[in-house]
N, CA, C and O atoms as a Maestro MAE file, in Angstrom:
{
 s_m_m2io_version
 :::
 2.0.0
}

f_m_ct {
 s_m_title
 :::
 protein
 m_atom[272] {
  # First column is atom index #
  i_m_mmod_type
  r_m_x_coord
  r_m_y_coord
  r_m_z_coord
  i_m_residue_number
  s_m_chain_name
  s_m_pdb_residue_name
  s_m_pdb_atom_name
  i_m_atomic_number
  :::
  1 25 107.318 87.288 84.898 1 A "UNK " " N  " 7
  2 3 108.331 88.174 85.459 1 A "UNK " " CA " 6
  3 2 108.127 88.324 86.957 1 A "UNK " " C  " 6
  4 15 107.006 88.275 87.462 1 A "UNK " " O  " 8
  5 25 109.213 88.503 87.634 2 A "UNK " " N  " 7
  6 3 109.130 88.705 89.074 2 A "UNK " " CA " 6
  7 2 109.075 90.184 89.390 2 A "UNK " " C  " 6
  8 15 109.616 91.014 88.659 2 A "UNK " " O  " 8
  9 25 108.423 90.497 90.474 3 A "UNK " " N  " 7
  10 3 108.410 91.869 90.949 3 A "UNK " " CA " 6
  11 2 109.560 92.033 91.927 3 A "UNK " " C  " 6
  12 15 109.860 91.141 92.720 3 A "UNK " " O  " 8
  13 25 110.187 93.178 91.854 4 A "UNK " " N  " 7
  14 3 111.274 93.435 92.792 4 A "UNK " " CA " 6
  15 2 111.326 94.909 93.124 4 A "UNK " " C  " 6
  16 15 110.777 95.748 92.410 4 A "UNK " " O  " 8
  17 25 111.986 95.200 94.203 5 A "UNK " " N  " 7
  18 3 112.111 96.571 94.658 5 A "UNK " " CA " 6
  19 2 113.448 96.719 95.375 5 A "UNK " " C  " 6
  20 15 113.931 95.793 96.027 5 A "UNK " " O  " 8
  21 25 114.018 97.878 95.239 6 A "UNK " " N  " 7
  22 3 115.260 98.192 95.957 6 A "UNK " " CA " 6
  23 2 114.939 99.306 96.937 6 A "UNK " " C  " 6
  24 15 114.498 100.385 96.542 6 A "UNK " " O  " 8
  25 25 115.158 99.046 98.192 7 A "UNK " " N  " 7
  26 3 114.936 100.023 99.250 7 A "UNK " " CA " 6
  27 2 116.259 100.276 99.946 7 A "UNK " " C  " 6
  28 15 117.081 99.370 100.082 7 A "UNK " " O  " 8
  29 25 116.461 101.490 100.379 8 A "UNK " " N  " 7
  30 3 117.712 101.828 101.063 8 A "UNK " " CA " 6
  31 2 117.423 102.603 102.343 8 A "UNK " " C  " 6
  32 15 117.652 103.811 102.406 8 A "UNK " " O  " 8
  33 25 116.921 101.908 103.364 9 A "UNK " " N  " 7
  34 3 116.675 102.612 104.621 9 A "UNK " " CA " 6
  35 2 117.981 102.914 105.343 9 A "UNK " " C  " 6
  36 15 119.011 102.296 105.074 9 A "UNK " " O  " 8
  37 25 117.925 103.859 106.249 10 A "UNK " " N  " 7
  38 3 119.066 104.144 107.118 10 A "UNK " " CA " 6
  39 2 119.184 102.956 108.080 10 A "UNK " " C  " 6
  40 15 118.350 102.797 108.971 10 A "UNK " " O  " 8
  41 25 120.207 102.130 107.905 11 A "UNK " " N  " 7
  42 3 120.297 100.863 108.631 11 A "UNK " " CA " 6
  43 2 120.482 101.024 110.135 11 A "UNK " " C  " 6
  44 15 120.286 100.063 110.879 11 A "UNK " " O  " 8
  45 25 120.851 102.207 110.598 12 A "UNK " " N  " 7
  46 3 120.983 102.420 112.039 12 A "UNK " " CA " 6
  47 2 119.684 102.918 112.651 12 A "UNK " " C  " 6
  48 15 119.623 103.173 113.853 12 A "UNK " " O  " 8
  49 25 118.644 103.057 111.834 13 A "UNK " " N  " 7
  50 3 117.357 103.553 112.318 13 A "UNK " " CA " 6
  51 2 116.319 102.432 112.317 13 A "UNK " " C  " 6
  52 15 115.881 102.002 111.250 13 A "UNK " " O  " 8
  53 25 115.919 101.956 113.493 14 A "UNK " " N  " 7
  54 3 114.885 100.924 113.541 14 A "UNK " " CA " 6
  55 2 113.586 101.365 112.864 14 A "UNK " " C  " 6
  56 15 112.872 100.542 112.289 14 A "UNK " " O  " 8
  57 25 113.282 102.657 112.932 15 A "UNK " " N  " 7
  58 3 112.068 103.169 112.301 15 A "UNK " " CA " 6
  59 2 112.148 103.048 110.776 15 A "UNK " " C  " 6
  60 15 111.177 102.641 110.140 15 A "UNK " " O  " 8
  61 25 113.291 103.396 110.189 16 A "UNK " " N  " 7
  62 3 113.466 103.291 108.739 16 A "UNK " " CA " 6
  63 2 113.388 101.842 108.263 16 A "UNK " " C  " 6
  64 15 112.743 101.543 107.258 16 A "UNK " " O  " 8
  65 25 114.046 100.958 108.986 17 A "UNK " " N  " 7
  66 3 114.025 99.541 108.615 17 A "UNK " " CA " 6
  67 2 112.609 98.989 108.742 17 A "UNK " " C  " 6
  68 15 112.147 98.251 107.871 17 A "UNK " " O  " 8
  69 25 111.923 99.345 109.820 18 A "UNK " " N  " 7
  70 3 110.541 98.908 110.010 18 A "UNK " " CA " 6
  71 2 109.625 99.414 108.907 18 A "UNK " " C  " 6
  72 15 108.763 98.677 108.428 18 A "UNK " " O  " 8
  73 25 109.806 100.666 108.501 19 A "UNK " " N  " 7
  74 3 108.995 101.237 107.427 19 A "UNK " " CA " 6
  75 2 109.256 100.519 106.100 19 A "UNK " " C  " 6
  76 15 108.327 100.292 105.325 19 A "UNK " " O  " 8
  77 25 110.493 100.168 105.841 20 A "UNK " " N  " 7
  78 3 110.832 99.437 104.611 20 A "UNK " " CA " 6
  79 2 110.185 98.053 104.619 20 A "UNK " " C  " 6
  80 15 109.680 97.600 103.592 20 A "UNK " " O  " 8
  81 25 110.197 97.384 105.760 21 A "UNK " " N  " 7
  82 3 109.562 96.070 105.865 21 A "UNK " " CA " 6
  83 2 108.041 96.172 105.727 21 A "UNK " " C  " 6
  84 15 107.418 95.320 105.093 21 A "UNK " " O  " 8
  85 25 107.451 97.199 106.313 22 A "UNK " " N  " 7
  86 3 106.010 97.415 106.184 22 A "UNK " " CA " 6
  87 2 105.630 97.672 104.736 22 A "UNK " " C  " 6
  88 15 104.647 97.117 104.245 22 A "UNK " " O  " 8
  89 25 106.394 98.502 104.051 23 A "UNK " " N  " 7
  90 3 106.135 98.789 102.644 23 A "UNK " " CA " 6
  91 2 106.251 97.519 101.799 23 A "UNK " " C  " 6
  92 15 105.432 97.284 100.911 23 A "UNK " " O  " 8
  93 25 107.252 96.717 102.075 24 A "UNK " " N  " 7
  94 3 107.438 95.464 101.341 24 A "UNK " " CA " 6
  95 2 106.244 94.533 101.545 24 A "UNK " " C  " 6
  96 15 105.737 93.945 100.590 24 A "UNK " " O  " 8
  97 25 105.802 94.406 102.789 25 A "UNK " " N  " 7
  98 3 104.644 93.559 103.097 25 A "UNK " " CA " 6
  99 2 103.402 94.068 102.360 25 A "UNK " " C  " 6
  100 15 102.637 93.278 101.808 25 A "UNK " " O  " 8
  101 25 103.206 95.380 102.354 26 A "UNK " " N  " 7
  102 3 102.035 95.980 101.707 26 A "UNK " " CA " 6
  103 2 102.072 95.788 100.188 26 A "UNK " " C  " 6
  104 15 101.060 95.440 99.580 26 A "UNK " " O  " 8
  105 25 103.223 96.013 99.586 27 A "UNK " " N  " 7
  106 3 103.345 95.961 98.127 27 A "UNK " " CA " 6
  107 2 103.400 94.540 97.573 27 A "UNK " " C  " 6
  108 15 102.828 94.265 96.519 27 A "UNK " " O  " 8
  109 25 104.082 93.639 98.273 28 A "UNK " " N  " 7
  110 3 104.342 92.310 97.721 28 A "UNK " " CA " 6
  111 2 103.752 91.158 98.536 28 A "UNK " " C  " 6
  112 15 103.686 90.026 98.057 28 A "UNK " " O  " 8
  113 25 103.328 91.444 99.752 29 A "UNK " " N  " 7
  114 3 102.749 90.396 100.586 29 A "UNK " " CA " 6
  115 2 103.757 89.596 101.377 29 A "UNK " " C  " 6
  116 15 103.389 88.916 102.335 29 A "UNK " " O  " 8
  117 25 105.023 89.660 100.999 30 A "UNK " " N  " 7
  118 3 106.064 88.913 101.714 30 A "UNK " " CA " 6
  119 2 107.448 89.432 101.313 30 A "UNK " " C  " 6
  120 15 107.598 90.203 100.365 30 A "UNK " " O  " 8
  121 25 108.433 88.988 102.057 31 A "UNK " " N  " 7
  122 3 109.830 89.312 101.772 31 A "UNK " " CA " 6
  123 2 110.558 88.000 101.520 31 A "UNK " " C  " 6
  124 15 110.623 87.146 102.404 31 A "UNK " " O  " 8
  125 25 111.105 87.837 100.321 32 A "UNK " " N  " 7
  126 3 111.802 86.599 99.974 32 A "UNK " " CA " 6
  127 2 113.309 86.690 100.203 32 A "UNK " " C  " 6
  128 15 113.919 85.732 100.678 32 A "UNK " " O  " 8
  129 25 113.909 87.818 99.872 33 A "UNK " " N  " 7
  130 3 115.362 87.960 99.957 33 A "UNK " " CA " 6
  131 2 115.694 89.362 100.444 33 A "UNK " " C  " 6
  132 15 115.046 90.338 100.066 33 A "UNK " " O  " 8
  133 25 116.704 89.442 101.282 34 A "UNK " " N  " 7
  134 3 117.225 90.748 101.678 34 A "UNK " " CA " 6
  135 2 118.751 90.687 101.636 34 A "UNK " " C  " 6
  136 15 119.350 89.663 101.967 34 A "UNK " " O  " 8
  137 25 119.362 91.773 101.232 35 A "UNK " " N  " 7
  138 3 120.819 91.859 101.166 35 A "UNK " " CA " 6
  139 2 121.246 93.075 101.970 35 A "UNK " " C  " 6
  140 15 120.798 94.193 101.712 35 A "UNK " " O  " 8
  141 25 122.104 92.853 102.932 36 A "UNK " " N  " 7
  142 3 122.656 93.948 103.716 36 A "UNK " " CA " 6
  143 2 124.107 94.130 103.293 36 A "UNK " " C  " 6
  144 15 124.961 93.297 103.595 36 A "UNK " " O  " 8
  145 25 124.373 95.208 102.605 37 A "UNK " " N  " 7
  146 3 125.752 95.474 102.190 37 A "UNK " " CA " 6
  147 2 126.218 96.827 102.714 37 A "UNK " " C  " 6
  148 15 127.086 97.470 102.123 37 A "UNK " " O  " 8
  149 25 125.636 97.247 103.825 38 A "UNK " " N  " 7
  150 3 126.031 98.511 104.428 38 A "UNK " " CA " 6
  151 2 127.365 98.334 105.149 38 A "UNK " " C  " 6
  152 15 127.624 97.291 105.750 38 A "UNK " " O  " 8
  153 25 128.179 99.331 105.085 39 A "UNK " " N  " 7
  154 3 129.443 99.307 105.806 39 A "UNK " " CA " 6
  155 2 130.143 100.638 105.669 39 A "UNK " " C  " 6
  156 15 130.086 101.268 104.613 39 A "UNK " " O  " 8
  157 25 130.791 101.065 106.707 40 A "UNK " " N  " 7
  158 3 131.548 102.313 106.681 40 A "UNK " " CA " 6
  159 2 132.883 102.098 107.371 40 A "UNK " " C  " 6
  160 15 133.082 101.097 108.058 40 A "UNK " " O  " 8
  161 25 133.766 103.012 107.192 41 A "UNK " " N  " 7
  162 3 135.052 103.008 107.885 41 A "UNK " " CA " 6
  163 2 135.462 104.432 108.189 41 A "UNK " " C  " 6
  164 15 135.004 105.367 107.531 41 A "UNK " " O  " 8
  165 25 136.299 104.603 109.155 42 A "UNK " " N  " 7
  166 3 136.824 105.916 109.520 42 A "UNK " " CA " 6
  167 2 138.286 105.954 109.102 42 A "UNK " " C  " 6
  168 15 139.050 105.041 109.414 42 A "UNK " " O  " 8
  169 25 138.666 106.989 108.408 43 A "UNK " " N  " 7
  170 3 140.022 107.089 107.867 43 A "UNK " " CA " 6
  171 2 141.004 107.628 108.915 43 A "UNK " " C  " 6
  172 15 141.673 108.640 108.706 43 A "UNK " " O  " 8
  173 25 141.066 106.931 110.026 44 A "UNK " " N  " 7
  174 3 142.031 107.258 111.082 44 A "UNK " " CA " 6
  175 2 142.636 105.963 111.599 44 A "UNK " " C  " 6
  176 15 141.986 104.917 111.592 44 A "UNK " " O  " 8
  177 25 143.849 106.037 112.035 45 A "UNK " " N  " 7
  178 3 144.445 104.878 112.690 45 A "UNK " " CA " 6
  179 2 143.777 104.698 114.052 45 A "UNK " " C  " 6
  180 15 143.308 105.661 114.658 45 A "UNK " " O  " 8
  181 25 143.741 103.464 114.519 46 A "UNK " " N  " 7
  182 3 143.154 103.218 115.832 46 A "UNK " " CA " 6
  183 2 143.924 103.982 116.905 46 A "UNK " " C  " 6
  184 15 143.334 104.507 117.849 46 A "UNK " " O  " 8
  185 25 145.217 104.038 116.754 47 A "UNK " " N  " 7
  186 3 146.031 104.846 117.665 47 A "UNK " " CA " 6
  187 2 147.110 105.520 116.843 47 A "UNK " " C  " 6
  188 15 147.858 104.849 116.131 47 A "UNK " " O  " 8
  189 25 147.200 106.835 116.932 48 A "UNK " " N  " 7
  190 3 148.175 107.600 116.174 48 A "UNK " " CA " 6
  191 2 149.307 108.004 117.117 48 A "UNK " " C  " 6
  192 15 149.166 108.956 117.884 48 A "UNK " " O  " 8
  193 25 150.422 107.287 117.064 49 A "UNK " " N  " 7
  194 3 151.528 107.532 117.997 49 A "UNK " " CA " 6
  195 2 152.181 108.898 117.791 49 A "UNK " " C  " 6
  196 15 152.784 109.430 118.723 49 A "UNK " " O  " 8
  197 25 152.077 109.474 116.598 50 A "UNK " " N  " 7
  198 3 152.695 110.776 116.351 50 A "UNK " " CA " 6
  199 2 151.888 111.915 116.965 50 A "UNK " " C  " 6
  200 15 152.449 112.947 117.331 50 A "UNK " " O  " 8
  201 25 150.585 111.734 117.080 51 A "UNK " " N  " 7
  202 3 149.736 112.791 117.634 51 A "UNK " " CA " 6
  203 2 149.197 112.435 119.015 51 A "UNK " " C  " 6
  204 15 148.482 113.228 119.628 51 A "UNK " " O  " 8
  205 25 149.536 111.253 119.501 52 A "UNK " " N  " 7
  206 3 149.085 110.802 120.812 52 A "UNK " " CA " 6
  207 2 147.568 110.917 120.957 52 A "UNK " " C  " 6
  208 15 147.052 111.357 121.984 52 A "UNK " " O  " 8
  209 25 146.876 110.511 119.901 53 A "UNK " " N  " 7
  210 3 145.423 110.597 119.906 53 A "UNK " " CA " 6
  211 2 144.845 109.232 119.532 53 A "UNK " " C  " 6
  212 15 145.278 108.604 118.567 53 A "UNK " " O  " 8
  213 25 143.879 108.796 120.298 54 A "UNK " " N  " 7
  214 3 143.222 107.530 119.996 54 A "UNK " " CA " 6
  215 2 141.996 107.779 119.128 54 A "UNK " " C  " 6
  216 15 141.489 108.897 119.038 54 A "UNK " " O  " 8
  217 25 141.541 106.719 118.500 55 A "UNK " " N  " 7
  218 3 140.305 106.748 117.732 55 A "UNK " " CA " 6
  219 2 139.168 107.156 118.671 55 A "UNK " " C  " 6
  220 15 139.050 106.595 119.761 55 A "UNK " " O  " 8
  221 25 138.337 108.108 118.281 56 A "UNK " " N  " 7
  222 3 137.224 108.529 119.128 56 A "UNK " " CA " 6
  223 2 136.234 107.385 119.305 56 A "UNK " " C  " 6
  224 15 135.928 106.678 118.345 56 A "UNK " " O  " 8
  225 25 135.735 107.198 120.512 57 A "UNK " " N  " 7
  226 3 134.787 106.135 120.806 57 A "UNK " " CA " 6
  227 2 133.518 106.284 119.958 57 A "UNK " " C  " 6
  228 15 132.965 105.285 119.499 57 A "UNK " " O  " 8
  229 25 133.058 107.508 119.750 58 A "UNK " " N  " 7
  230 3 131.847 107.741 118.958 58 A "UNK " " CA " 6
  231 2 132.038 107.270 117.515 58 A "UNK " " C  " 6
  232 15 131.127 106.685 116.929 58 A "UNK " " O  " 8
  233 25 133.219 107.523 116.942 59 A "UNK " " N  " 7
  234 3 133.507 107.063 115.580 59 A "UNK " " CA " 6
  235 2 133.524 105.544 115.517 59 A "UNK " " C  " 6
  236 15 132.958 104.945 114.602 59 A "UNK " " O  " 8
  237 25 134.170 104.929 116.486 60 A "UNK " " N  " 7
  238 3 134.231 103.465 116.531 60 A "UNK " " CA " 6
  239 2 132.836 102.870 116.655 60 A "UNK " " C  " 6
  240 15 132.510 101.906 115.963 60 A "UNK " " O  " 8
  241 25 132.009 103.434 117.531 61 A "UNK " " N  " 7
  242 3 130.662 102.917 117.740 61 A "UNK " " CA " 6
  243 2 129.821 103.075 116.474 61 A "UNK " " C  " 6
  244 15 129.009 102.204 116.166 61 A "UNK " " O  " 8
  245 25 130.001 104.167 115.741 62 A "UNK " " N  " 7
  246 3 129.269 104.373 114.483 62 A "UNK " " CA " 6
  247 2 129.636 103.298 113.459 62 A "UNK " " C  " 6
  248 15 128.765 102.771 112.769 62 A "UNK " " O  " 8
  249 25 130.908 102.981 113.365 63 A "UNK " " N  " 7
  250 3 131.354 101.922 112.441 63 A "UNK " " CA " 6
  251 2 130.719 100.586 112.830 63 A "UNK " " C  " 6
  252 15 130.239 99.858 111.961 63 A "UNK " " O  " 8
  253 25 130.710 100.260 114.106 64 A "UNK " " N  " 7
  254 3 130.113 99.016 114.580 64 A "UNK " " CA " 6
  255 2 128.612 98.994 114.304 64 A "UNK " " C  " 6
  256 15 128.085 97.983 113.839 64 A "UNK " " O  " 8
  257 25 127.926 100.086 114.582 65 A "UNK " " N  " 7
  258 3 126.471 100.148 114.396 65 A "UNK " " CA " 6
  259 2 126.064 99.943 112.942 65 A "UNK " " C  " 6
  260 15 125.041 99.313 112.673 65 A "UNK " " O  " 8
  261 25 126.833 100.455 112.016 66 A "UNK " " N  " 7
  262 3 126.484 100.333 110.602 66 A "UNK " " CA " 6
  263 2 126.993 99.021 110.008 66 A "UNK " " C  " 6
  264 15 126.281 98.371 109.243 66 A "UNK " " O  " 8
  265 25 128.191 98.637 110.348 67 A "UNK " " N  " 7
  266 3 128.848 97.537 109.651 67 A "UNK " " CA " 6
  267 2 128.552 96.151 110.199 67 A "UNK " " C  " 6
  268 15 128.743 95.159 109.496 67 A "UNK " " O  " 8
  269 25 128.094 96.065 111.426 68 A "UNK " " N  " 7
  270 3 127.874 94.734 112.022 68 A "UNK " " CA " 6
  271 2 126.409 94.384 112.045 68 A "UNK " " C  " 6
  272 15 126.040 93.305 112.509 68 A "UNK " " O  " 8
  :::
 }
 m_bond[271] {
  # First column is bond index #
  i_m_from
  i_m_to
  i_m_order
  :::
  1 1 2 1
  2 2 3 1
  3 3 4 2
  4 3 5 1
  5 5 6 1
  6 6 7 1
  7 7 8 2
  8 7 9 1
  9 9 10 1
  10 10 11 1
  11 11 12 2
  12 11 13 1
  13 13 14 1
  14 14 15 1
  15 15 16 2
  16 15 17 1
  17 17 18 1
  18 18 19 1
  19 19 20 2
  20 19 21 1
  21 21 22 1
  22 22 23 1
  23 23 24 2
  24 23 25 1
  25 25 26 1
  26 26 27 1
  27 27 28 2
  28 27 29 1
  29 29 30 1
  30 30 31 1
  31 31 32 2
  32 31 33 1
  33 33 34 1
  34 34 35 1
  35 35 36 2
  36 35 37 1
  37 37 38 1
  38 38 39 1
  39 39 40 2
  40 39 41 1
  41 41 42 1
  42 42 43 1
  43 43 44 2
  44 43 45 1
  45 45 46 1
  46 46 47 1
  47 47 48 2
  48 47 49 1
  49 49 50 1
  50 50 51 1
  51 51 52 2
  52 51 53 1
  53 53 54 1
  54 54 55 1
  55 55 56 2
  56 55 57 1
  57 57 58 1
  58 58 59 1
  59 59 60 2
  60 59 61 1
  61 61 62 1
  62 62 63 1
  63 63 64 2
  64 63 65 1
  65 65 66 1
  66 66 67 1
  67 67 68 2
  68 67 69 1
  69 69 70 1
  70 70 71 1
  71 71 72 2
  72 71 73 1
  73 73 74 1
  74 74 75 1
  75 75 76 2
  76 75 77 1
  77 77 78 1
  78 78 79 1
  79 79 80 2
  80 79 81 1
  81 81 82 1
  82 82 83 1
  83 83 84 2
  84 83 85 1
  85 85 86 1
  86 86 87 1
  87 87 88 2
  88 87 89 1
  89 89 90 1
  90 90 91 1
  91 91 92 2
  92 91 93 1
  93 93 94 1
  94 94 95 1
  95 95 96 2
  96 95 97 1
  97 97 98 1
  98 98 99 1
  99 99 100 2
  100 99 101 1
  101 101 102 1
  102 102 103 1
  103 103 104 2
  104 103 105 1
  105 105 106 1
  106 106 107 1
  107 107 108 2
  108 107 109 1
  109 109 110 1
  110 110 111 1
  111 111 112 2
  112 111 113 1
  113 113 114 1
  114 114 115 1
  115 115 116 2
  116 115 117 1
  117 117 118 1
  118 118 119 1
  119 119 120 2
  120 119 121 1
  121 121 122 1
  122 122 123 1
  123 123 124 2
  124 123 125 1
  125 125 126 1
  126 126 127 1
  127 127 128 2
  128 127 129 1
  129 129 130 1
  130 130 131 1
  131 131 132 2
  132 131 133 1
  133 133 134 1
  134 134 135 1
  135 135 136 2
  136 135 137 1
  137 137 138 1
  138 138 139 1
  139 139 140 2
  140 139 141 1
  141 141 142 1
  142 142 143 1
  143 143 144 2
  144 143 145 1
  145 145 146 1
  146 146 147 1
  147 147 148 2
  148 147 149 1
  149 149 150 1
  150 150 151 1
  151 151 152 2
  152 151 153 1
  153 153 154 1
  154 154 155 1
  155 155 156 2
  156 155 157 1
  157 157 158 1
  158 158 159 1
  159 159 160 2
  160 159 161 1
  161 161 162 1
  162 162 163 1
  163 163 164 2
  164 163 165 1
  165 165 166 1
  166 166 167 1
  167 167 168 2
  168 167 169 1
  169 169 170 1
  170 170 171 1
  171 171 172 2
  172 171 173 1
  173 173 174 1
  174 174 175 1
  175 175 176 2
  176 175 177 1
  177 177 178 1
  178 178 179 1
  179 179 180 2
  180 179 181 1
  181 181 182 1
  182 182 183 1
  183 183 184 2
  184 183 185 1
  185 185 186 1
  186 186 187 1
  187 187 188 2
  188 187 189 1
  189 189 190 1
  190 190 191 1
  191 191 192 2
  192 191 193 1
  193 193 194 1
  194 194 195 1
  195 195 196 2
  196 195 197 1
  197 197 198 1
  198 198 199 1
  199 199 200 2
  200 199 201 1
  201 201 202 1
  202 202 203 1
  203 203 204 2
  204 203 205 1
  205 205 206 1
  206 206 207 1
  207 207 208 2
  208 207 209 1
  209 209 210 1
  210 210 211 1
  211 211 212 2
  212 211 213 1
  213 213 214 1
  214 214 215 1
  215 215 216 2
  216 215 217 1
  217 217 218 1
  218 218 219 1
  219 219 220 2
  220 219 221 1
  221 221 222 1
  222 222 223 1
  223 223 224 2
  224 223 225 1
  225 225 226 1
  226 226 227 1
  227 227 228 2
  228 227 229 1
  229 229 230 1
  230 230 231 1
  231 231 232 2
  232 231 233 1
  233 233 234 1
  234 234 235 1
  235 235 236 2
  236 235 237 1
  237 237 238 1
  238 238 239 1
  239 239 240 2
  240 239 241 1
  241 241 242 1
  242 242 243 1
  243 243 244 2
  244 243 245 1
  245 245 246 1
  246 246 247 1
  247 247 248 2
  248 247 249 1
  249 249 250 1
  250 250 251 1
  251 251 252 2
  252 251 253 1
  253 253 254 1
  254 254 255 1
  255 255 256 2
  256 255 257 1
  257 257 258 1
  258 258 259 1
  259 259 260 2
  260 259 261 1
  261 261 262 1
  262 262 263 1
  263 263 264 2
  264 263 265 1
  265 265 266 1
  266 266 267 1
  267 267 268 2
  268 267 269 1
  269 269 270 1
  270 270 271 1
  271 271 272 2
  :::
 }
}
């Protein structure tokens, strides 16, 4: 049987990702496979012509930081 583990670090935190990799190295000696399926979206139009409001830059940057 193979050993496996599922870890879910905060993908926007280099410290969390580093800790997950350190734990993997300690427990298993190596990392064979990793899957990144993180992604978020903001439920706003990029530009709302009825309210004359654009998508906030902070919201856009958060989507990019997590999803890319």
